[in-house]
N, C-alpha and C positions, 0 to 999 in steps of 0.2 A: 503493500500499500505507499508506503514511503517513496518507494521507486516512481510508482505512479504519479504521485503527487509532484515529485520533482519534474518530470517529464510533462506534466500539464502546465506547471507554472513557466517552464521552459518555453512551451508553445504559445502561451499567452504573451510572453514578453517578445516572442519571434512576431506574432501577429501585431503587435503594437509597432515594432520597428517596420514591417512590411508596409502596413496601412498608414500608420501616422509619420512614417519616413518620407513618403512622396510629400505630405504638404509641409513637412519642415524642411525638405529640399526644394520645393517650390518657394517657400517663404526666404530661404538663404540666397535664392537666386533672384528675388523680387526686384530689387534695384539695380541689379547687373544686366538683367534681359529687358525689363520694361522700361520702355520710352513713353513719358507723358501720362496723364491720368487714365485715360481710356485703356491703355495696355495694363497699367497697374490694376485697374478693377478688373480686367479679364483673369488676371491671375489668381485674385481674390474668390472671383466667380467660380474658377475651375476647383478650388478647394472648399468653397462654400458649404455646399450639403454634408461633406465629410468630416471636417476638421475635429469638429467637438466629438462627434461619434466614435471617431479613430481612438481618441482618448480612453475610452470606456474599457479597451483593453489594458491599458496601464492602470486604471482602477482595479479591475478585475484581478490582474496579477499582483498588485500590493494586498487586496484583501485576501487572495488565497494564501500568499506568503505569510501573512499575519496569523493566520489559524493553522496553515499545515505545519509550517517550520517557526514557530514564535521564537526559538531561542536564535535563530539566524536574523529574525526582524528586530529583535531587541539590540542584538550585537550591532548589526550594521547600521540601524537609525542613530544608536548613541554615538558608534565610531566615526561616522560620516554624517554628522549632524550640520555641519557648515556647508558641505558641498549640497546635501540635500534642501538645504534653505534656497542655495543659488537656484537649482532646478526648480522650486516651487516659484520664486519670484519671477525666473523666465519664463514658465508656463503661465502666470498670471498678466505679466507685461504682454507677451504674445496674444493672450485673448482679449486683453483691453485693445489692442490695437486694431485689431481686425473689427470688433464691434464698433469702436470710437471713430474709426474712420468713415462709418456711415452715418452715425449719428453726430459726431462732433467734427464734421470735416471743413471744406473750404481751402482757400489757398494758402492759410497759414497753419491751420493743424494737420491736414491732409500729409504734407511732406513728413511732419514729425512722426505721424503714426506707421508711416511707410518706412522711416529710418528703425524704429522701435520693432516693428514687426519682423525686417529682414535681419537685423541685428541679434533678436532673441531667438529666431529661428536657427541661425548658424550656431549661437552660442550653446543651444541645447543639444544640437547634434555633437558639438564638442564635448560637452559636458558629460552626455550619455556616454560617448566614446571612452572618455577617461574613467567614467565609472565602472564600464565592462573591464577595462584595462585594470584596475584596481581588483577586481574579483578574479580574473585569470592569473595574474601576478601572485596574489594573496596579500595578507595584513598581519600585522605583529600581534596576534592572538595571544593573550597571556594565559595562565592556568585555569581561570575561570571562564574563558572564552570570550571576554572583552578586548577591545584594543582602542588606541587613539592614535590617527594618524593626520600630523600637520599637512597642512595645504602644500608646502613643498620642504625639502631639505637641501640635498646638493645634487638633486635632479637625478640621482642613480638609484637603480631598485637594489634592494640588499634586505638585511633582516630588518632594519626600521628605515623603510622608505616614506617619502611623503605622498599625498595623493598625486601629484603632479610630478612624475620624471620622464625621462627620454622615452620609455617603453609606454607608459599611458599617453603621452603626448602622440606618440606614433599612431595608436589605436584611436584616439580621438580624431587625428587627421584623417585616418583611413574612414572613419564615421562621417566625418563632413564630406569628403570626396564621394563616397557612396552615396549618401542620399541626396547629394548635389545631382549625381548622375540619375538617381532615380527620380528625382523631381523633375528633371529636364525631360525625361521620358514621360512623365504625365503630362507636362504642359503640351508635349508635341501630341499628345492624343486630344488633349481638352481644348486647344487654341487655334487658332487659324493667323494666316496673313504674315507679317514680318516678325510678329512676336513668336509664333511656331517656327518661322526659318532659324530665328537666333537661337531657339531651344535646341532645334536638331543641330546646329554648328556645336553648341555648348556639350551635347551627348559625344560627340566626336573627339572633344578635346577632353572632357571628364573621363571618358573610358580608360584612356591611357593613364591618367592620373592614379585611377583606381587600380589598374592592373600591376603599376611599378608597386604601389603602396601594399598590395595585398600580398606581393613577392616579399616585401621587405618585412611586413608585418609576420608572415609565416615563419621567416628564419628567425626574427626575433623572439616569437612566443617559444619557439621549440627550445630556444636558449634560456630563457627566463622562467619558463614553466616545463619542467621534464615530466610532469605528471601526464601532459597531454600526447607525448610519444609512448610513454608507458602503456596509456589505456588504448593506443591505436595497436600497439603489439600484442596486448592481451585479448582483444576483441576486434580482429581484422575487419568484420563487417562495419565497424565505424569509419572505415575510409570512404563510404557512400556519401557523408557529409561533406567532405572538402571535394569529392570528386563532384556532387551536385553544384557545389558553388563556383568550381571551375568550370563547368559546362554552362551554367548560367552566366557566367561573365562572358565566355566566348559566344554564345549564343546572342548576347546583348549587340554584340559588333555585328554578328551575321545579319541578324534580322533588322536592325537600324539601318545597315548600309542599304538594304533593300526596302526600306520604307515601311515594314512589316511592323507596325507601331505597337500595337497590342502584343504581340509575341515579344518583342523586345522588351516591354514593360514586365510582362509575366516572368522573362529570363532574369529580370534584375531582382524579383520577388524571390526567384530560386537562389540566386547568388548571397542575398541577404540571409535568406532562411538557412541555407546550407553553412554559411561564416558562424552564424548564431549557433548552429547545431553542432557544428564542430567543437565551439567552445564548451559547451554544456556536456556533451558526450566526454570530451577530453577530461573535464574535471571531475565528472562522476566516479566515486560516490560524495564527493567533497561539494558542498555547496559553498563554502569559504575557506581556501586553502590558508595555512599558516607560514609566514616566512621565518619565522623564528624557530618553532621545532614542528616538524610534518606531521606529528602524533596530535598536536594541540589543533589541528583544522577542524571545522565543523562539517560533519558527514550529514547525509540523509537521514542516517538514524539517531545520530545524537543531537541534531537540531529539529527533529519532528515532534508534532504533537501525538499523544496516544492514539493508538491504532482505532479505537471507538470512535474518536472525534473524527478522524480522517474518514472513517467509511460513512458517519452521517452527513460530513460535509460534500462528499461524493454525491450523494444523494440529493443534495440541494444544487450542485454546481451542474448537473446535467441538464434539468430543465431549465436553469439560468442560462446557460450558453444556447441552448437550442432557441430561446428567444432572442437571444443577442444576435445570433446567425441569421435567423430570420429578417430581423431589422435590417442588418447589412445587405443581405440579398436583395430586399425591397429597394433600399435606398440606392444601391450601385445599379440596379436595373433601372429605376426611375428616373436616375440622372445620367444614364449613360450617354455617349455621344459628345460632341463639342458643346461647351458651356454656352448656353445662350444670353443675349443680352437682357432677359428679363429675369435672372435666375438669383437675384439680390446682391448684395455688395457691389 
């Protein structure tokens, strides 16, 4: 049951990254691609029906983490208090900028909301990537399962690292590039005219950046976290995750060059899912490795709630996720195709 919940939480986080990732990427590109108010409104219309619903997956994953792995929740939220507050403020500013641009617009306020929206989107991608880097690298857990990590130390991973070091920054840069590519592919599908042309050119540029960073990150991860290689050697079927990621990245270039835009976007989804799946599989059974002493790391068994609670939670999770899935199917079918001029924002 503990392993099942580990897989469910990982799947919900992957769904969040895949779905909210395209509107984070579109937001990060907002100021770079859109020229003038009409095009900037087009970017907002392309994500308007989806962005707040996509964040349901983050809330669901956080709620599942709270009752399925309470020890991890308590340890992570206390040790990463400052980074989590930064994430909260960025989410708030991003939501405010999207809504207030419509309600408090005009020649003075609209440019301000555009800057806030684009900056907060890019920083969220960076911070989420740095957070993932901390989980993969590990944290200095003590014998009680607690830790404190300063924002930065000497920028080198080790037994007592900071939140920000050269490895986590590499993960953050890869996240920004990957979500920018994801967002550009979404804009190619949802917009038209010169904005679509600029998004298509951005795909070509971003793909090479993502490919280079993916190779670099893979090599660094195998060096920083030996658990990844050990897990793959012990369970070779796990190579399916990195292979899915590689295939997705290659197919993005293949389909994009042939202007098969929906297929290219779905390939980007496979790339992101494969990368996150590789991380989760490589860390299992650890949910939070320790940099001080590997035996202090939190595992799916040491961090999980009692099995009875996990079973009750699963009974509620299934119908809840069916409702969420139905909502998403309806929304994405209802607003499929190019974003129209009458869809708000």
